[in-house]
C-alpha positions in Angstrom: -55.3 83.4 49.1 -54.3 83.9 45.4 -51.7 81.6 45.6 -53.3 78.8 47.5 -56.2 78.8 45.0 -53.4 78.2 41.9 -51.7 75.4 44.2 -55.2 73.8 44.9 -56.1 74.0 41.1 -52.5 72.2 40.0 -53.1 70.0 42.6 -56.0 68.9 40.7 -55.6 68.8 37.4 -52.5 66.3 38.4 -54.8 64.1 39.9 -57.5 64.3 36.5 -53.9 62.4 34.7 -53.4 59.8 37.2 -55.8 56.8 36.6 -58.0 55.1 38.7 -55.2 52.6 40.5 -52.7 55.4 40.9 -50.5 54.8 38.1 -50.0 57.2 35.0 -51.3 55.8 31.4 -48.9 54.8 28.8 -50.7 57.2 26.7 -50.9 59.8 29.7 -54.8 59.9 29.6 -56.7 59.7 32.8 -59.0 56.3 33.5 -56.7 54.0 31.3 -55.3 50.9 32.6 -52.1 49.2 31.3 -52.2 45.6 31.8 -49.3 44.2 34.1 -47.2 41.3 34.4 -46.9 39.0 37.3 -42.8 39.5 37.3 -43.0 43.2 36.7 -43.5 45.9 39.4 -46.4 48.1 38.8 -44.3 51.4 39.4 -42.1 50.2 36.8 -41.9 51.1 33.0 -39.6 49.3 30.2 -38.8 52.1 27.5 -37.5 49.1 25.3 -37.4 45.5 25.1 -34.7 43.1 25.0 -31.1 43.6 26.4 -28.0 46.1 24.7 -25.7 44.8 22.6 -22.5 45.3 23.4 -20.5 48.1 21.2 -17.7 47.2 18.5 -15.5 48.6 20.8 -16.0 46.0 23.5 -13.0 43.3 23.8 -14.1 39.4 22.5 -15.9 37.6 25.1 -17.5 40.1 26.8 -21.2 39.5 25.7 -20.3 35.4 25.9 -18.6 33.7 28.2 -17.5 31.2 25.6 -16.3 33.0 23.0 -12.6 32.9 24.4 -12.5 28.4 23.4 -14.6 29.1 19.8 -11.7 31.8 18.0 -8.6 29.6 18.3 -7.9 27.8 15.1 -6.2 25.1 16.7 -8.5 24.3 19.3 -5.8 26.6 21.9 -8.2 29.3 24.2 -7.2 32.8 22.9 -6.5 35.2 25.3 -9.9 37.8 26.9 -8.0 40.7 24.7 -8.2 37.8 21.6 -4.7 38.1 21.4 -3.2 35.0 20.3 -0.3 34.2 22.8 1.1 30.8 21.1 3.7 32.2 19.0 5.2 34.3 21.9 5.3 32.0 24.5 2.3 33.9 26.4 0.1 32.0 28.8 -1.8 30.4 26.2 0.6 28.4 24.9 0.9 26.1 28.0 -3.0 25.7 28.1 -4.5 22.1 27.6 -5.3 21.3 24.4 -9.0 19.8 23.8 -7.7 16.3 23.9 -7.7 17.5 28.1 -3.8 17.1 27.8 -1.2 19.5 27.7 0.4 20.3 24.5 3.8 18.5 24.3 7.0 20.9 22.7 9.0 19.9 20.3 12.4 19.0 21.1 15.1 21.5 20.4 17.7 20.7 17.1 17.5 17.6 14.6 15.4 14.9 15.9 14.9 11.7 13.7 12.1 9.7 14.4 10.7 6.0 12.7 7.7 4.5 12.8 8.8 1.3 13.3 12.3 -0.5 13.8 10.8 -4.0 13.1 10.0 -4.9 9.6 9.3 -8.7 8.9 9.5 -9.3 4.8 8.5 -13.1 5.1 8.8 -15.9 2.5 7.0 -13.8 -0.5 7.5 -9.7 -0.1 10.7 -8.0 -1.4 9.9 -4.4 -0.7 8.7 -2.6 2.6 8.1 1.2 3.6 8.5 3.0 6.7 8.2 6.4 8.0 11.3 8.9 8.3 9.8 11.7 10.9 11.9 14.7 11.5 10.3 15.5 15.0 12.6 18.3 16.7 12.7 22.0 15.5 15.7 21.9 12.9 16.2 19.9 9.4 17.6 16.5 10.3 20.3 14.7 8.2 19.2 10.7 7.6 22.6 8.1 8.0 22.0 4.6 6.8 24.5 1.8 8.6 26.2 -0.6 6.0 24.0 -3.3 4.5 24.8 -6.9 2.7 24.6 -6.5 -1.3 21.2 -8.3 -1.8 19.7 -5.5 0.9 19.2 -2.0 0.3 17.9 0.6 2.7 17.2 3.9 1.2 15.7 7.1 2.4 13.7 8.7 -0.4 15.2 11.8 0.7 18.5 12.4 2.9 17.1 15.3 4.9 14.2 15.4 6.9 12.5 18.8 7.8 10.6 19.4 11.2 7.0 17.7 11.9 7.3 16.3 7.8 8.1 13.0 7.0 10.0 10.8 4.3 9.9 6.8 3.4 12.7 4.5 4.0 12.5 1.6 1.5 13.9 -1.9 2.2 14.2 -4.2 -1.1 15.5 -7.7 -0.5 17.1 -9.3 -3.6 15.9 -13.0 -2.8 17.3 -14.1 -6.3 20.9 -13.4 -4.4 20.1 -14.1 -0.6 21.2 -16.7 1.3 18.9 -19.7 1.7 16.6 -19.9 4.8 16.8 -17.1 7.3 17.3 -13.6 6.9 17.9 -11.8 10.3 19.8 -8.4 9.9 19.9 -5.1 11.7 20.6 -2.1 9.9 21.3 1.2 11.4 19.1 4.6 10.5 20.7 7.6 12.6 20.5 11.5 12.7 23.9 12.7 11.2 23.5 16.0 12.9 21.5 15.3 15.7 19.7 12.8 17.6 17.1 10.2 17.0 16.8 7.2 15.0 18.0 3.7 15.9 18.4 0.4 15.1 16.3 -1.4 12.2 15.7 -5.4 12.3 15.1 -6.8 8.9 13.7 -10.5 9.1 12.8 -12.7 6.4 12.5 -16.5 4.7 14.2 -17.6 1.7 13.5 -20.4 -0.2 16.1 -22.7 -2.3 15.6 -22.8 -6.4 12.3 -24.7 -7.8 13.2 -28.3 -8.9 12.6 -29.2 -12.6 11.5 -33.2 -11.4 11.1 -33.8 -15.8 11.3 -32.4 -19.1 10.2 -34.6 -21.5 9.5 -34.3 -25.6 7.2 -36.3 -27.3 7.5 -37.7 -29.9 11.3 -37.3 -29.8 12.0 -37.8 -33.3 10.1 -36.0 -35.8 9.7 -35.2 -39.8 10.9 -32.1 -40.9 7.7 -30.1 -41.8 6.3 -30.2 -45.1 6.5 -33.7 -46.1 3.9 -35.3 -48.5 1.2 -37.0 -46.9 2.2 -40.3 -47.9 5.6 -40.0 -46.3 3.7 -38.2 -43.1 1.9 -41.7 -42.5 5.0 -43.8 -43.1 6.8 -41.7 -40.2 3.9 -42.5 -38.3 4.4 -46.0 -38.4 8.1 -45.2 -37.9 7.1 -43.2 -34.1 5.3 -45.6 -33.1 7.8 -48.4 -32.9 10.3 -46.5 -30.1 7.8 -47.6 -27.3 9.4 -45.8 -23.9 12.6 -45.2 -25.6 10.7 -42.8 -28.0 10.7 -40.0 -25.2 13.5 -37.7 -24.3 13.5 -37.6 -20.5 15.6 -34.9 -18.5 15.6 -35.0 -14.5 14.5 -38.7 -13.7 14.5 -39.5 -10.1 16.4 -42.7 -8.6 12.5 -43.6 -7.5 11.5 -43.9 -11.0 9.6 -40.7 -11.8 11.7 -39.9 -15.0 10.9 -43.1 -16.1 6.6 -42.7 -15.4 7.4 -39.5 -17.1 9.4 -41.4 -20.3 6.7 -43.4 -20.5 3.9 -41.4 -20.5 6.2 -38.9 -22.8 5.8 -42.0 -25.5 2.2 -43.0 -25.3 1.8 -38.6 -26.1 4.0 -39.2 -28.8 2.3 -42.1 -30.5 -0.7 -40.3 -30.1 0.6 -37.3 -31.5 2.2 -39.4 -34.7 -1.1 -40.4 -36.0 -2.1 -36.9 -36.3 1.3 -34.9 -36.7 4.8 -36.4 -37.4 6.2 -32.6 -37.9 5.0 -31.4 -34.0 6.8 -32.3 -30.8 5.2 -31.4 -27.6 8.2 -30.2 -24.9 6.8 -30.7 -21.0 8.2 -29.3 -17.9 7.0 -30.6 -14.5 8.3 -28.0 -12.2 8.2 -27.6 -7.9 8.9 -24.6 -6.1 7.1 -23.9 -2.6 6.8 -19.8 -3.6 5.2 -20.8 -6.6 6.7 -20.3 -10.6 7.0 -16.6 -11.8 7.5 -18.1 -15.7 8.8 -21.0 -18.0 10.8 -20.7 -21.3 12.5 -23.0 -23.7 15.7 -22.0 -25.2 17.8 -23.8 -27.3 18.8 -23.9 -31.6 17.1 -25.6 -34.3 18.4 -28.0 -36.8 19.2 -25.1 -39.7 21.0 -22.8 -36.9 18.0 -20.5 -36.0 17.5 -19.8 -32.1 14.9 -21.4 -30.4 13.3 -19.0 -27.9 9.5 -19.3 -26.8 7.4 -19.2 -23.4 6.2 -22.6 -22.0 2.0 -22.6 -21.8 0.7 -23.2 -17.8 -1.0 -26.7 -17.5 -2.3 -28.5 -14.6 -1.1 -28.0 -11.0 -1.8 -29.6 -7.9 -0.4 -27.7 -4.9 3.9 -27.1 -5.1 3.7 -28.2 -8.6 3.6 -27.3 -12.3 2.7 -28.5 -15.4 4.4 -26.6 -18.5 4.1 -27.0 -22.2 5.4 -26.0 -25.6 4.8 -27.2 -29.3 8.2 -27.4 -31.5 8.0 -27.8 -35.1 11.4 -27.8 -37.3 11.9 -26.6 -40.9 15.6 -29.0 -41.4 16.7 -32.4 -40.5 19.1 -32.5 -37.5 18.8 -32.0 -33.8 16.8 -29.7 -32.0 18.7 -28.5 -29.0 16.5 -27.3 -26.2 16.9 -26.4 -22.4 13.8 -25.6 -20.4 14.1 -22.6 -17.5 11.9 -22.0 -15.0 11.6 -19.0 -12.8 10.2 -18.9 -9.2 8.8 -15.5 -7.7 12.0 -15.0 -5.7 13.4 -15.0 -8.9 15.5 -18.2 -8.5 15.9 -19.9 -11.9 16.1 -23.9 -12.4 16.9 -25.6 -15.9 17.1 -28.8 -17.7 17.8 -30.0 -21.2 17.2 -32.4 -23.8 17.0 -32.8 -27.7 14.6 -33.8 -30.7 15.6 -35.8 -33.4 14.2 -34.4 -37.1 14.7 -37.0 -39.8 13.7 -35.9 -43.6 10.5 -37.1 -45.2 10.4 -40.8 -46.3 10.9 -41.8 -49.7 
């Protein structure tokens, strides 16, 4: 009977610790109802919030399905255990790259690649560069075939390492190349392997520039330092020469040279009115690609060397005009040669002379 009383008392005590709905309260006191969400069963207690994190020793990718793809520095997926198998030829070396295509293995041994096999220098360019690439797994030696004396094809380095590149420089000497169309094929091969190819080089080479006329006006001057009275007499003498006072070089049958001579005489008369010890040399040149420079060379009456640049004047189309002024200290003859150089390096020249008179009495 005493045992039955103890059991009944225990049941009453347990009942008193239950809440009104029959659930245990959070604090363990009776009559306290806990709020429950509609998604959690009312008889389930949650001990902690959030989900447990993976331990430090867990394999990479255990907590996130994308971890294997985000850890590879070259865009290649890593293996589930975090190891990189690309160097040992494992499965990851055969997986597709991030671009979607499979990785292409390098050809075994020395392999030479060219960035292009076609070079067109046109009418003006003289230098071109292209890339030589080491496309195999071993260094490759570059061997260039024979070229004409006016064409150079030279690699910056005779050997290219795997995955590296070096420049191949093509240089055309337009001053020495034949006039007209240039079309040359040069072999660029791997001396110790495969690859390379035939390099086709084309260009158009224009001929030398032409000098249409070279005139000195006036063609007769007095030496420098004459008294003023003598200068006036020389001015009168200079204006009487008319067209024959100008020295004309390079005249053509159609009268181009004669017209230039007449122009030179008129310029000489005008120059004589102001100064009689100075002459102006005027050169007219024609070149389709342009003139790079023009100079006067020769000798003065006292034996001094003449070497001075001509100054660019009016230009129209492929025709340019160049001028230079000359003054002599002694009497005799100024012998000059006008030399024009085109941008292709070719030259043309024309010669003339100027008479230097003594001071009048």
